[in-house]
N, C-alpha and C positions, 0 to 999 in steps of 0.2 A: 599589461604593457609597462606599468611603472616599474615592476620588478625586473623586466627585461633590461631597461636602461640602467637600473641600479647595478645589475650584474654584468653588463657589457660596456666597459669604459670605451671601447673602440667603436661604439655605435652612437649616432646622433640623429635625432629627428629633424627632418626637413619639413617645415610647415607647408601645408597645402593651401594655397591662396585661391579659394573658390567660393562661389555663392550657392553651391548645392549641398545638400545634406546638412547634418548637424555637427558643428564643431565640438570635439571632445578634448579632454586634457591632452591626449595624443591622437592625432588623426581626425578623420571625419566619418560619420556613420549615416548610412541610408537605412531608413526603417522599412519594413515590409509594407507593401501596398497592393491591393487587389489589381491584377493586370500589369504590375510593374516589378515583379520579382519578390524574392524572399528577404531582401535587405542585404546590406553588405557593410563591412568596415574597411577603411583604407588608412594606411599609415605609411609615409615615405621615410625610409631609414637609409642613412649613408654610413658606410664603413669608413672610419677615420684613420685606422692604422692597419 
């Protein structure tokens, strides 16, 4: 994800203000849990140009 923002000047991360998952450098991550899915990564990106 870091390389993505370094290579795309027209993209900006929009922070996810939430109390679920684990905050990462970019986005939030849900880890796999029995009975709750395989896990997932979320990152909100806005195109600026």
